LUMLUM-983980 format. One record per residue (C-alpha): residue in three letters; x, y, z. Coordinates in steps of 0.25 Angstrom, whole numbers, plus 5000, padded with zeros to 4 digits. Layout:
ALAXYZ/...
END
This chain:
MET518250564980/SER519650634978/GLU519250774974/ASN520050824963/THR519250964964/GLU519850994978/ASN520651114975/LYS519751154963/THR518651254963/ILE517351194956/THR516351274950/PRO515051204952/GLU514351164940/TRP513051124945/SER512451094931/ARG513350984931/VAL512750914943/MET511250924940/GLN510650794943/GLU509250744942/ALA508650644952/PRO508950504946/LYS507750404943/TRP508150324955/PHE507950434965/ARG506650484959/ASP506150334959/ALA506550314973/LYS505750404981/PHE506050354995/GLY507450345002/LEU508050335016/PHE509250385023/PHE509750365037/HIS510350465047/TRP511350375054/GLY512650435061/PRO513150465075/TYR512050555078/SER511150425079/VAL511850385092/PRO511350495101/ALA510050485092/TYR509550615099/GLN508650715092/ASN509250705078/GLU510450695070/TRP510850825073/TYR511350785086/SER512750785081/ARG512650935079/LYS511650975091/MET512450895101/TYR513451005100/THR512551125103/ARG512351155118/GLY510951155123/LEU510351075112/LYS509650945115/GLN510650865108/ASN511750925116/ILE511150915129/TYR510850765126/HIS512150745121/GLU512950795133/LYS511950725143/THR512050595136/PHE513450585130/GLY514350695137/THR514850835133/LEU515150875119/HIS516650875122/ASP516650735128/PHE515650665118/GLY515450725104/TYR514750675091/LYS515950595087/ASP515750515100/PHE514450455094/TYR515150395082/ASP515450265088/MET514150255095/MET513550245081/ASP513950105080/GLY513050065069/GLY512949925075/LYS511549895068/PHE511849955055/ASP511549865043/ALA511549925029/ASP510849805024/ALA509649835034/TRP509649975031/ALA509449935016/ASP508349845020/LEU507649955028/VAL507850055015/VAL507249945006/ARG506049915016/SER505750065017/GLY505550075002/ALA506650175001/ARG507450174988/TYR508650254992/ALA509450265005/GLY510650295013/PRO511250335027/VAL511650475029/THR513050475024/GLU513450595033/HIS512650675042/CYS513150815047/ASP514050745058/ASN515250715049/PHE515050565051/SER515150495038/MET514350365036/TRP515250305027/ASP516750255025/SER517350395024/ARG518850425020/VAL518350575020/ASN517850575034/PRO518350485045/VAL517150515053/ASN516250405047/SER515450285050/VAL516650185047/ASN517650255056/TYR516550275068/GLY515250225071/PRO514750105063/HIS516150095057/ARG515350055044/ASP515150125031/ILE513650155033/THR513550225019/GLY514250115011/GLU513549995018/CYS512250065016/ALA512550095001/GLU512849954998/ALA511649895006/PHE510649995000/ARG511149974986/LYS510949824987/ARG509549854989/GLY509349944978/ILE509250074987/LYS509850194981/PHE510950254991/ILE510950394996/SER512050465004/THR511550585012/PHE512550695017/HIS512350795027/HIS513850835031/GLN513750975026/TRP513150995040/LEU514450965047/TRP514951105044/GLY514651155058/TRP513851045063/PHE514551005075/MET514951145080/SER514651155095/THR514251255105/ASP515051185115/SER516451225114/GLU516951095121/ALA516251005111/ASP517050905104/VAL516750965090/TYR517851075094/ASP518950975097/PRO519950975084/ALA520150835086/ASN518650805082/GLU518650885069/LYS518550755061/PHE517250725067/TYR516550865068/GLY517350955058/PRO518051085061/ALA517651175072/LEU516751285065/PRO515851405070/LEU514551365076/GLU513851435065/THR514251335055/ASN513251245059/ARG512151335054/TYR511351285042/ILE512051385033/PRO513351435040/TYR514051565039/ARG515351485038/TYR515151375026/PRO515951255025/ASP517451265022/GLU518151195010/LYS518651085019/PHE517251055024/CYS516651055010/LYS517750965005/MET517450855016/TRP515950875013/ARG516050834999/GLU517150735001/LYS516150655010/VAL515150654999/PHE516150624988/GLU516650494996/VAL515250454998/ILE514950464983/ASP516250384980/LYS515950274990/TYR514550244989/GLN513950314977/PRO512650364983/ASP511450364973/ALA511050494980/ILE511750604989/TYR510850684999/PHE511450815004/ASP510750865017/SER510551015018/ARG511651115021/THR512451055009/CYS512351205004/ILE513451245014/ILE514451155006/ASP515151234995/GLU514551224981/GLU515751164976/SER515751044985/ARG514251024982/PHE514551024967/LEU515650934968/ILE514850834975/ALA513750834964/ASP514750834953/TYR515450714959/TYR514250634962/TYR513450664949/ASN514550674939/LYS515950624944/THR515350494950/GLY514250474940/HIS513050474949/LYS512050494938/ASP511050424946/GLY511450494959/ILE510750614965/ILE511050724976/THR509950764985/TYR510150904992/LYS509351005000/LYS508951154999/GLU509851224989/ASP511151134993/PHE511351094979/PRO510851174966/LYS509551124960/GLY509651004951/ILE510850934957/GLY510050834964/VAL508750814971/PHE508150914981/ASP507950864995/ILE507050925006/GLU507250875020/CYS506050835028/GLY505050905018/ARG504550895004/PHE503950984993/SER502451014994/GLU502351004979/GLN502850904968/LYS504150944962/PRO504650914948/PHE506050874953/PRO506350754962/TRP506650794977/GLN506850724989/SER506450735004/ASP507250685016/ASP506550655029/HIS506750575041/LEU505850455046/GLU506050505060/ASP504850585065/SER505750685072/ASN506850785069/THR507850685066/TRP508550615055/CYS509250505064/MET508850405075/VAL508550475088/GLN508050425102/GLU506650375101/PRO506450405086/LYS505050425080/TYR504750395066/LYS503750455056/SER502650365051/ALA502750285038/ALA501450355033/THR502250485035/ILE503350445027/ILE502550375016/HIS501650505014/GLN502950585014/LEU503550495003/CYS502250494995/ASP502250654996/ILE503650664992/VAL503550564980/ALA502350634975/LYS503150764974/ASN504350704967/GLY505250674979/CYS505950564987/LEU505950545002/LEU507250515009/LEU506850465023/ASN507850455034/ALA507850345045/GLY508950365056/PRO509550235062/TYR510050205076/ALA511550225079/ASP511750075077/GLY511150085062/SER509750025065/PHE508450085063/HIS507350115073/PRO506150005071/GLU505150115069/ALA505950175058/VAL506050045051/LYS504550025053/VAL504250155046/LEU505150125035/TYR504649985033/GLU503150045033/ILE503650145022/GLY504250035014/ASP502949955016/TRP502250065009/LEU503150084998/SER503149934995/VAL501649944992/ASN501550084986/GLY503050114981/GLU502550114966/ALA501950254970/ILE503250304975/TYR504450244968/GLU504750284954/THR503550374954/ARG503550524949/PRO502650634953/PHE501150644948/ARG500750774943/VAL500150794957/ALA500850764970/ALA499850774981/GLU498450784984/GLY497850804998/PRO497550895010/ALA498750865018/ASP499950965019/VAL501050915010/GLN501950895023/SER500850835031/ASP501050695037/ILE499550685038/LEU499050635025/THR497850565022/SER497050495011/ARG496750625005/ASP498150655002/PHE498850604990/ARG500250594983/PHE500350554968/THR501450484960/GLN501550424946/LYS502350324939/ASP502250254925/GLY500950314923/VAL500350274936/VAL499850374946/TYR499950344961/GLY499050424971/ILE499550404985/ALA498450414996/MET499050465010/GLY497950385017/TRP496850285016/PRO495450355015/GLU494350315025/ASP493450285014/ASN494450205005/THR494250314994/LEU495350404989/ARG495050534982/ILE496150594974/ARG495750734968/THR497150744961/LEU496750624952/GLY495350674949/ARG495050694934/LYS495250844936/GLY496250824947/PRO497650884946/GLY498250744943/LYS497550744929/LEU497350594929/ALA496250544920/LEU495850404924/ASP494950304915/GLU494450164915/ASN495950114912/SER496450184924/ARG496850094935/LEU496950134950/SER497450044961/LEU497850044976/VAL499350014976/GLY499549894986/SER498149854984/SER497449744976/SER496149794978/PRO495549874967/VAL495150024969/SER493950094962/TRP494150244958/VAL493450354950/GLN494050474945/GLU493150594947/GLU493450744942/GLU494050784955/VAL494450654962/LEU494950514960/ILE494150424969/ILE494850294973/SER494150184981/LEU495250104989/PRO495049954994/ASP494849935009/GLU496149885011/LYS497449975012/PRO498649925004/CYS499649985013/MET499750095024/HIS500050255023/ALA499750295009/TYR498950224997/VAL499250234982/VAL498350224971/ARG498950184958/ILE498350244946/GLU498550194932/GLY498050244918/GLY497750384922/GLN497850484911/SER498450614915/
END
């Protein structure tokens, strides 16, 4: 985009860019994104390696100097061409997304490290000029859309303000010749979450030009902004929303944002690694990582959460009117760890059986029942989540009862679900051809299940014909 507002002062009119979540987003429920960048080369600790390697005494710094050399002789830029992407295959990534059951997906478009994962004319530090020498964003957008996957672009580049500032005065980030890689030298305090010195106009202009370029080249169906976007001037944030929604006609597009980085109502509110304890009247999103440690990227000896953990998390989020955007980080060569693939396949297997209780659903009047804490990973057959669609209510049990009998108090005749069942009501176990018997008492709905489980991890009862 060539900005015609460059020398003008814009007064943000946020009422012009109010946008409700489109139907496709509300229906999708589950997405994937992929943290992949030069930080995937050292694969040490997490994706903040690019920043922490420059702070003397931190684990990343000690490891870096022992493994690669001093910060003067070997800086972050020297990882670029080690990220060769030799096994990257956008079609294989699309296959993985489809197999996982995710309905929207995309690679991290730019992390905090000034490395653009697209064919950029705005930023010479990109995946076409360095590393894989390929347009990762473009290839994924094309491959994903061929498979019916909505495409999301995620931006984290507001973090670049102060990101690389080092406690080592000899670090390569202070060499003026490297400014294109790391940005200008700034006071150390600019790497604080909310710095005293906010980004200048030059930085904000580059920040928005990158987003404009991605919108123009790839027309993302959703744009995700990481936290700290609040440090970008209000005019720039408004110009992005106005351009995306109004000037380029993305009437089905949506922006997701964190905290109070954008005004309420201009997109979908996102919670990082968390969720609401109660059902919300508005659609929202939780982004979290498959990795079972404090990382969003590939690391040495990675560990992954179980499929049961993710499935339970997804059911809880969907019951509360949210979507789950799950991260999986590939190796530097663009391939995925076999265990990550295995878990994603297992999630997809569950959704292939039970997806009718997830996709296109809306919240039931009660979201949850059970003794477990809302954020607990230890859920049992006494814990339930509820959704509904087209007059059908779904009760999702988070475990299989030892006596093959579910007892759902929410759906008793006097329960908060206010569901009245009669002889015309039909109850079935999704994925099973065996009949179930049931009785609705005043305080509880009792359902006798067959002996054979139709799947693993969580079990869905389909309830038709209940009057509420």
